[in-house]
N, C-alpha and C positions, 0 to 999 in steps of 0.2 A: 526599609527592606532589610532581612535577616538572611544569612546563608552558612551558619555553621553547622560543622557536620554532627549527626545524632546516630546512635548506634543501633537505632530500630525504628521499624515501620508501625506505627502505631503499639508501640511497645513490643514489637518484633524485631527478630535480628536482621542484620544488614546482607544485602546482595553483593558479592564481591566476584568482581570479573579482573583477570589480569591481562593486561594489555601494554606491551612494551617495545618500542620500534629498534629494529636491528637489519641493517643491510648487510649482506655477505656479497661482497663485490659488485660490479658492474659490467661482467663479463656476460652478455647476454641479460637474460632477466635476473632479477634481485630474488632474494626471499626476506620478506618483512615479517618480523616477528613483534606481536604486540601483546601487552598486558594493560587490561582494564581494571579497574578497582571501581566497581560499583556498590554504592551505599547510600544510605539516606542522609537527607539534609532537611533541615528545618526551613522553610520558605514563606516566605509573607506574601499572599497575593490576594488581593480584592479584600483587604482589612482582615484577613485571617492566616494564621500561621500554620502551615499545614506540612508534615511529613512526608515525602516521598523516595521513591527509589530513582537514583541517579547515577551516573558513569564518573568516576572521578572527581564528584562532588560538584558536577558541572550539569546543568539543564540548560538547553538539550547536552548530550553528551558528546565528547572530543570527536573528532574527525579523523577517520581511518583513510589514508593516501598511497596510493600505490602508482606505477606504470602498468601499461597495457603489456600482458603475457608475465606481470609479475606473481610470485607466489605469497601468499598472507597465511600465518598462523598466528592464532587466537587461542592462548589457553583459558578456561573459563571455570571458576570455583564458586559454587555457589553456598552462599551461608546465610539464606533467607530459610523460612519455613515453608516456602513457596517451592514449587516447581518452576525451572525456568528454561529455555533455550532461546537461542539467537538465530534470526534469520537474514541472511545477506540480500535483500529484496533487489531483484533484476541481474543477479550474479547467474550465470546459467549452469553453474557447478558441472562443467563436463566431466563425465566420467568421477564426479566426485559427490553423487547424491547423499552419500551418508552425511555430508555436511552442511546440508540445505538449511536444516532447523527446525520445520516446523514439528511441533510436541506431537508423539503418537503417529506419526506419519512415516517421517525418515530417522527417528530416534526418540528412545524413551526421553522425558525431559530429565535435566539434571536436578537430582535431589539435592537437599540441604546436605552441605558437608562434602558433595561429590565434587569432580571436576572432569573435564571434556575437552579436548584440544582439536579447534576447527583448523583445517589444513587444505587450503584450495587455490588454486591458479585463477586468476582472471584473464582467462586464453582470449585472446581475439576480442578484448572488449575493452571500452573505453568510455568516459563521461561522469555523470553524476548517478549515484546510487543511494540505497539508504540501507542502514542495517536497524533491526528493532527486535524486540522480544516478540517473541511467536508462542508464548502461553498465557491464557486468561486477556485480560486489558493490562498487562504489564507493560504495553509499548505506548500508553497514553503517555509514560516519562521514559522508559528505557528506548532510546531512539536516539541518531546520529547519523551524520553524512559519512558515504563511503565514496571518494573520488578518486577515479583513475585517470590519469592524464596520458595524453599521446607519448609515444617512444620520444628520445629527446631529439631525434632528428625529424620529427613529423610536426609540422605545424598546422594549428586549427584553418579549416577551410572557411576562414570570414578574418577579418582583419582583427590582429592581435589587440587585445583590451589593455587599456592601462591597469585595470585592477581588477581583481575577481573577490565576489563575495556570495558566501552559502547563507540561503534564507532557509530556515526551516519554519512551515507552518504547521501549528498544534492546536490540540484541545486540552483545557485543562479542567482537572475536576478537585473540588474541595472534600473530595472523599478517597476512601482506602478503594481502589479500583476494582481489587482483587474481591472486596466483598460487597461491590456495586454490582459486578456482574453476577455473583451469586444472588444477590437478593433479588435483580432482574428475573432471574432463571426461575428462581421459585414462585416470583408474582405472576409469571405468564404473561406479562404485561409489555409495555413499552418502557424503554430507559428513559431517565431523564435526559436532558440536553445540557452540555457542557456548561460550567461555569464560566468561561472564558474561553475565546479563541486568544493564542498566542505567535507572536513573530521572533523567533529565536529565543523564546520562553518568557516574552515579556508582551504583559496584553495591550500597554499604551493608555492613554489618559480617558478612555471613554468608559473605564470601570472604574468604580469606587475606589478609592486609595491606590490608585494607580498612575497617578502624576509624574512620577518619576521613574516607574516600570516603562522606559520606552527604549526600544533599541534604535541605534542610529549609525547611519553610515556617512562617512564624511568624503566630500567627492571634489574633484578639481573640475571647474568649467572647461567646456569644450572638451572633455575627453570621452573616453568609450568605456563602458563597464559592463562585465558580465557578470549578471546576477544568478547563481544557481539555486533554482526554486524546487523545494521537495515540501511536500504536504505528507505529513506524518501524522494527521490527526486518524481518530480511530472509526469515525462514525459521521462524517462530515464532509462533502465535495466544498471547495470553496472558490470566490474570486480574488484575485488579485489583480494590484494597479499602482501606478504611481501619479501622482496629480501632474498635470500639465507635461505628461512626457509619454513617448512611445515606446513599445514594448516591441523588438524583435526577437522571433523565435528561432533559434538555429539548432536545438537538440532536444529530443524528448526521449524519455527512458532510455538514456544511453546512447541514443542513435542519432547522427546528424540528418537535419531536415533542411529544405528550401528554405532561404530566410522567409521569415512570414511576420508582417508587422502591424499591430495590432493596438488598441487601447487597454485591453483586459484580457487575463487569461484565466481560465479555471483549471484546476488540479484536481483528480479525484485523489482518495487516500492511497498512498504508495506511489504516486506517479511523480517523474522528476522531469523539470523543464528547465533548458538554459538559454536565457534572453540579453539580448545587447540592449543597453541604454545610453543613448548620448546626452550627455548634460550640456544640452543646447538652451537652456533658459534662464531667465534674469538671475542673479547670484540672491539667492534666499532659502528658506526651508520648505521642503516638500513631504506631504505625507504619503506613505507606502502603506495601503489599507489592503487588509485581508478581511473578508465577509463571505456569506453561508450561499451556496447555491442548494437550494432545497427545492427538488422536484416534485417531491410526492405531496399529497394533500392529506390534510388534517393530522399533520404531525408537529409537535412540539420541537423548537428549535432555537439555538442560540441565535440571536439577530443584532448582537450588537459587534461592530466591526473592533479588530484589533488594529492598532496604528503602530506604525514606526518612523523615524524619520530619514530622509534623503535631503541630507542638507550641504549644500555649498559652501566650501572653505571662504571665508571672507563674509558670510553672513554675518548680521548684527543681532546680538542676545535678543532684541526687541523686534525682530522680524516676525510678523505674523506668519504662521505655518498654512501654507497652501491646502486646503481640502482636497482629498482625492474622492471622486465620484464612482461607487460601484454600481453595477446594475443592480435590478431590483432581485428578490432573493429567487425568482422563479423564472429568470429571463432564460428560457429555452432557446431563443435565436442566439443570443450572445454566446451559448455553447457551441451550438451547431456554428457559427459564423468561422470559429477558432479552428473547429474539427476539419472544414471543409478547407482551410488553409494550410494544414498539414501534410506534407509529401517528403518521402525520402528524398534526401539530396541528388542521389543521382539514379538511374534506371536499374531497377532489382530483379532477382530472378524469383518471381512469383511462380510456385508449383502450378502447373497447368494441368496436367492429368492426376486426378484424385483417385487415392485408394480408400479412403473412408470418408464416408459423409456422416456429418452428426448435426442433428437438431437439439438444441437444448432450450428448454423452457425455464426462466428466472423468476421468481417471485416469492411473495409471503403467503403465508396458510393461516387459517384459525383452526386448530385442532380442538375436537370436543373435551370440555374437563369434567371430568368424573371425581373432582377432589371433596371430600368432606365438608373442606375448609373453604368453599367458593369465594369468599371475601376477599381472602387472602392469596389464593391457586390460581384464581381464574379472571384476572384483570386485562384479559384481552379483549376483542371486539365480542359484544352478543356474547359476554361470559365464558369466551372461549380461553385457549390459549395459543398465543403466537407462535408460529414456526416460520420457516423457509425452507425453499426446496430447489433442486434443479431436475427436470422433468418428473418432478412431485415426488422425488425421494429426498427426504430430509436425513442427512448424513448425521451418523451416531459415532461419535469419537470413540475409538476402540481405547482400552488400558495396556495395550501395546505397543511396539513401534511394527507398522503394518510393512515396512521395508525389511525390517529383519524376520518378520514371519513370512513374507514373499521369499525372500533369498535362502531360509532354512526350509520352505516347502512347508511350514507349518499349517496345519488347516484347522478352519473353525473361527477363523476372527476376522475373516472380510472376503466376500464373494466377487465372482468377475462377471455379474450380468446388469451392470448399469445401463439402461436402457439407451439407445442411440437417437431413439425417436422418442416423443411423449405419448404415453398410453393412451391419450384423447386428443383427438383433433378437433377444434372447435374456433371460435375468433376470440384468440387469446387474450387481444386487447380491451375489446368492447362488451364481448359475451362470455365471460368468466363467471362463475358462479360466486355470489357476493354475500353467502350466508350460509351456516352451517347445514341449514335444510337441504341446501344444494351441492353438499361434499365439497367441503375445502379441506377435508383431512388429507394429511400428507402421509405417504407410506414411508418407514423406517428403515435405514438399513445401512452399513458399510461397505458399500460397493465400488468396485473398480471396473477400467473397460483394459483391454489388453489391446497395444500395438506390435505389430512387426516392427523392427528397428529399420529407419529408412523409410516409413510409412507417409505418404504424402495426405496430409489431413485437411478437411474444411468444417467446419463449425458456424451455424447458425445460431446466434443467442437471440432469442424470444422474450421479450417483456410481456409478464402477463399482468393482469389487472384484478387480481383476485379479492384484494384489499384496494391497492392503489398501484398506478405505474408509477414507476421513477426510474431514474439514472442509477444502474446499478455499475460500480468499478468493479470488472471481472479480474482477475488475474492468476496466470500461469506460471507455476515454478519449473524451473529447469529449462525453459526455452522463451523466445521470443517469438510474435506472430506478424504478419501482414495484414493490416485492417483494409480489406480490399472494397468494404461497402458497407452502409448503414443506412438507416432511414426510419421513417413513422410508419405506426400500423403494423399490419401484420406482413412479416415476410412473403412475398409473391415471387419465386422463381421468374417467372415470366416478365414481370417489369423491372425488377431488381437490377440497377446498374453497377458493375464492378470497375474498379479500378488496377489493372494487374501491371501497369508501367511503373508506377512510382508510389506505390499506397506506404503510409508511416509504418514503421516496424515498432512496436510496443511489447511490454510485457503485460500493461496492465491497461483495458479498455473499457470507459464509460458506455455502456450500453442505452442508447437514448431512451428517455422516458416516453412509454407508449410506444416504443418501437424496436428495432433489431439491428444486429451486427454480425458482419461476416469476417471470419478470419481462416487463414491459410499457413500451416506451418509444416515443416518437416521433422519429424519425431526420429532424431538421429542423436540422443542423448538418454543412453541406457539407464532405467531405475525407476523409481515410482514417485509421480510427481501430483502435488495437490492442484486443484482448480478450484477457486472458490472467490465468493464475493468479498472485497477487501474491506468492507463495513465490519467492523468486529461483531456488531450486533447480528447481522445477517448470518456469518460464519458461525457463532454460536449457537444460533436457529436452526443452521442445520444447511446454510447454502454452499455446497462444497461436494466435491467428487475427487476421485484419484484416477490418473492413467498412467497405467503400467507400459516402460516401453522396454522391449525383449533385447536380450544381446544379439548384435550382430557376430559376422563369423569371424571375424580379426580381434586381437586382442586390444586395441584401441577402440573398438565396437562395443566393449563389456564392463561391465561394472564391477572394480576392484573388490577384494575379501573387505570386510568390515574391519574398522579399526580396532586395535586392541583394547582402548579406553572406552568403547560404547556403552554409554549409560544403561543400567539395567532398570526395568519396572520393578 
């Protein structure tokens, strides 16, 4: 394996982020100033040397750490020919929407040679989060953990672990991922599967030439460990397990949960999960395994597990590794079992009186292809072009910052007519049209919906079976939400069962395959927020929309002026 720096990505310039830690006192909250230097390295994986974008010559990138209520300042300088932005996944950005990071939504991307300083407070938040690129598919390699610890005097609500480790689950391609996305869009067809899964950047011995590319944790017998799991993959939901060990979930998406013990967990892209593991087995080497959860039918995917080592101190070099057993790739019951076990640690204040009811269908579309070159441009099902939508509206990414256009009251860049219900009602799961003749065409638009400050909102996400039903990871920027219910089939208000006492509080929800999920939240963060599927391919195809939360009556309920160095398009 080689890991020397190279000043190009496929003969292109490198991306430079600057990040340097600096604590300014500890009277109250601290300000932490970081510099990231992100550039290309040559990395040998799967018998091939590849040039990838990384941070500080590390893959995955370095951890950002802070304490609850700290302020984080990150200056970013882009020296690549690519545009780029950084999103701080799960950070609510209270009154700091300008720094949320999705390109062309809250900011124009940082162009080559430009810089932008992110400046936000992790107000009343603690736990495990993720930072990642939010332009094209760059987050395939530009990502890392963001760990917010409790204040010094605040203990964990569980027994203090002996040690902590961060585990980033990823997908790895032997291709330039920006060019890969462009090729997929041009073809109209599906993306190729990843060449490998990775655990902390290492694929493990199941892949060719990777017998030494294995991440390892050294553990002390009888001790309790906290593992911070992060799914940084871009197009795949994944299972995770440790051979012969039980996993106790104590936090999901930066929120404590009632302890729930299981043999395996599933994380959707962008989701984080803290688990406790007790080293209670015979001294030896045990495998940690990551493998696919693929709920859609007729989809090609990587089905070789990534393996890491959970090795007891004192294990002999010739100890045989105890293999981990993952669920089969389409084990929906395993996924539901874990979801059923997630509960907020304490009783919570779920909104009871709702101001806005939304019903949003999510799924894939096949658009007609009128290309003069159908062999290259019409590679979707039935010689069409694949798309994705919410309420049959396929999101068109603008070429301006929508937040800036909204703030400056510029017209013509977006509309405020995203529908709160689908245009047509039918059996969404089993009766959806399944060929172009039955109209699977999505409408196009850059549409948003506006909420008054403090609105109490309920959304029903309904899976559709236009092509295939599958578990969709839906992520809301700027807010977390209570998952009050979910089920299979079509949502039925008369039979749906809601948990209004202790539902989990998440920022990303896997809407069950062939089913629905119900969420509630209070829109109390002024700004413009992206709602999208966290499969990058589905977002690329248009499974997104925008929520605008208007200013409240007080200064602390209003969006501040834009920063002076906001990038220009």
